C-alpha positions in Angstrom: 90.7 127.5 97.0 87.9 127.9 99.6 88.7 127.6 103.3 86.2 124.8 103.4 87.6 121.2 103.1 87.2 120.5 99.4 86.4 117.0 98.0 88.4 114.8 95.7 86.1 112.6 93.7 87.6 109.2 92.8 86.2 106.1 91.1 87.7 102.6 91.0 87.3 100.7 87.7 87.2 97.1 89.2 85.1 94.7 87.1 83.3 91.7 88.5 86.4 89.5 88.0 88.4 91.7 90.3 86.3 91.6 93.5 88.1 90.0 96.4 85.7 87.1 96.5 87.1 86.2 93.0 90.6 87.5 92.8 93.6 88.5 94.8 93.0 87.4 98.4 94.7 84.4 100.0 91.6 83.1 101.8 88.6 84.9 100.5 89.1 84.4 96.8 87.4 81.6 95.0 88.1 82.3 91.3 85.3 81.9 88.7 87.1 81.3 85.4 83.8 81.9 83.6 83.7 85.6 84.4 84.3 87.6 81.3 87.2 90.0 80.8 84.7 92.8 80.4 81.2 92.3 82.0 77.9 93.6 80.8 77.5 95.1 84.3 80.7 97.1 83.8 79.5 98.3 80.3 76.2 99.4 81.9 78.1 101.1 84.7 80.2 103.1 82.2 77.1 104.3 80.4 75.6 105.5 83.8 78.9 107.0 84.8 79.2 109.0 81.5 75.6 110.2 81.9 76.4 111.4 85.4 79.5 113.2 84.3 77.3 115.1 81.8 75.3 116.6 84.7 78.1 118.6 86.3 81.5 120.1 85.7 83.6 118.6 88.5 86.9 116.7 88.2 87.0 112.9 88.7 90.0 110.6 89.1 89.7 107.0 87.8 91.8 104.4 89.6 92.4 101.8 86.8 93.6 98.2 87.1 96.2 97.9 84.4 95.2 94.4 83.3 91.9 95.8 82.2 93.8 97.4 79.3 94.2 93.9 77.8 90.7 94.6 76.5 90.7 97.0 73.6 87.0 97.7 74.3 87.9 98.8 77.8 90.7 101.1 76.6 88.4 102.7 74.1 85.8 103.3 76.8 88.3 105.1 79.0 89.7 107.0 76.1 86.2 108.1 75.2 85.7 109.4 78.8 89.0 111.2 78.6 88.3 112.8 75.2 84.7 113.7 76.2 85.6 115.4 79.5 89.2 116.3 78.8 91.0 117.9 81.8 88.2 116.9 84.2 89.5 113.3 84.0 92.7 112.0 85.6 93.9 108.4 85.8 95.5 106.9 88.8 97.0 103.4 89.3 95.0 100.7 91.0 97.6 98.0 90.5 98.4 95.5 87.7 95.9 93.0 88.9 93.6 93.1 92.0 96.1 91.4 94.3 95.5 92.4 97.9 99.2 92.8 98.8 98.6 93.6 102.5 96.9 90.2 103.0 99.9 88.2 101.7 103.4 87.9 103.1 105.7 90.8 102.3 106.9 90.7 98.7 108.5 94.0 97.9 110.2 92.6 94.7 106.9 91.3 93.3 105.0 94.5 94.2 107.7 96.6 92.6 107.6 94.5 89.4 103.8 94.7 89.1 103.7 98.4 90.0 106.3 99.2 87.3 104.3 97.2 84.7 101.0 98.8 85.7 102.4 102.3 85.4 104.0 101.6 82.1 100.7 100.3 80.7 98.6 103.2 82.0 101.1 105.9 80.9 101.2 104.3 77.4 97.4 104.1 77.0 96.4 107.4 78.7 99.5 109.6 78.5 97.7 112.9 78.9 95.7 111.8 81.9 97.9 109.4 83.9 99.2 110.6 87.2 101.6 108.9 89.7 98.7 108.5 92.1 98.1 105.1 93.7 95.3 103.1 95.3 96.2 99.7 96.6 94.3 96.8 94.9 91.5 95.7 97.3 92.1 99.1 99.0 94.5 98.4 101.8 98.2 99.0 102.1 101.0 97.6 104.2 103.9 99.8 105.4 106.4 97.8 103.4 104.8 99.0 100.2 105.5 102.7 100.9 109.2 102.6 99.9 108.4 100.9 96.7 105.9 103.6 95.7 108.5 106.3 96.5 111.2 104.5 94.6 108.9 104.4 91.5 108.2 108.1 91.9 104.6 107.9 93.0 103.5 111.2 94.6 100.1 110.4 96.1 98.6 107.4 97.8 94.9 106.9 98.6 94.8 103.6 100.4 94.1 104.4 104.0 90.6 103.9 105.4 90.9 105.5 108.9 88.3 103.3 110.7 88.7 100.8 113.5 86.3 98.6 111.6 88.8 97.6 109.0 92.1 97.5 110.9 92.6 93.8 110.3 92.9 94.4 106.6 96.2 96.2 106.9 98.3 93.1 107.4 99.8 91.3 110.4 100.7 93.7 113.2 99.5 96.7 111.3 96.5 99.1 111.4 95.5 102.2 109.6 97.4 104.2 112.2 100.7 102.4 111.7 100.4 102.8 107.9 99.5 106.5 108.1 102.3 107.1 110.5 104.8 105.4 108.2 103.6 107.5 105.2 104.0 110.7 107.2 107.7 109.9 107.6 108.2 110.1 103.9 107.6 112.4 100.9 104.5 110.4 99.9 101.2 112.4 100.2 98.4 110.3 101.8 94.8 111.1 101.0 92.8 108.9 103.4 89.2 108.1 102.7 86.3 110.0 104.2 84.9 108.5 107.4 82.1 109.6 109.7 81.8 108.6 113.4 84.9 106.5 112.8 83.0 104.4 110.3 83.7 103.9 106.6 81.7 105.9 104.1 83.4 104.9 100.8 83.0 102.1 98.3 80.9 99.2 99.7 80.0 101.2 102.8 77.5 103.1 100.6 75.5 99.9 100.2 76.1 97.7 103.2 73.2 97.5 105.7 74.3 99.0 109.0 76.8 101.4 107.3 75.0 103.0 104.4 72.9 105.4 106.5 76.0 106.9 108.0 77.9 106.8 104.7 75.2 108.5 102.7 74.7 111.2 105.4 78.5 111.9 105.3 78.5 112.4 101.6 75.4 114.6 101.6 77.2 117.0 103.9 80.4 117.3 101.8 81.6 120.6 100.5 82.4 121.5 96.9 84.4 118.9 94.8 87.5 120.0 93.0 87.3 121.4 89.5 89.6 120.5 86.7 91.7 123.6 87.4 92.1 122.6 91.0 92.9 118.9 90.6 96.7 119.3 91.0 96.0 120.4 94.6 95.8 116.7 95.3 99.6 116.8 95.2 99.8 119.7 97.7 100.0 118.4 101.2 99.1 121.8 102.6 95.6 121.4 101.1 93.3 119.4 103.3 90.8 117.3 101.2 88.0 114.9 101.8 88.6 111.9 99.6 85.7 109.7 98.6 85.5 106.8 96.2 83.0 104.5 94.6 83.0 102.0 91.7 82.1 102.2 88.1 80.0 99.0 88.8 77.8 101.1 91.2 76.5 103.1 88.2 74.9 99.9 87.0 72.7 99.7 90.2 69.0 100.6 90.0 68.9 99.7 86.3 71.7 102.2 85.6 70.1 105.0 87.6 72.4 105.1 90.6 74.4 108.2 91.3 76.6 109.1 94.2 74.6 110.9 96.9 76.7 114.1 96.8 75.1 117.4 97.5 74.8 119.5 94.4 75.8 116.8 91.9 
């Protein structure tokens, strides 16, 4: 690969029912039981995502929440993407549900149970595309989760947002630094998210007033994203990568016209 730091493109498949204001957080979540299993916003986002994929030849990893596979329509959508773009698409695990494990008291047994169930579902539904790559639901991980991931043979984690702005999201007594240090003591490969000026650039940061100017500038200055033939380098710790992520729902913005502000794509 090039000497320049290459880019790992990743997209989370959360639907409206999965956002922390609705699901998974002990204090922030106020569940709305009227939200559909599969929203029209998500459907529109998938249309926009596929249209964007047709404009380039780079590889993309989808981090999927396994409970979405309860919808046959969702499964067919993801299979269609996999069949249309073949080796360009890999599937990672974004949990069984969107429970923010780091915000709750330690529950290694519960996390292990959910992780095993999620991996089983994703491997069954997308056997040619699933990888043992993990992103914590709601994005943040606690150190106690790391041994569980290793025990279940996960190779890569991408749950660390190395910014002071989000330290409180890592759980009591933790920060991104403590989690990253804990990962580095193990065989698990960590792929932290891209920051600029110590500020977040991924996910909601692309849209939040006060953060988006910096986030968009960071993405516009990225080097070349990985191709399908290079995607396995995610598992090679000697390869430094810039990891970015956004959501399928983002592609429903601007009447379906939103695309990630990445140079050359």
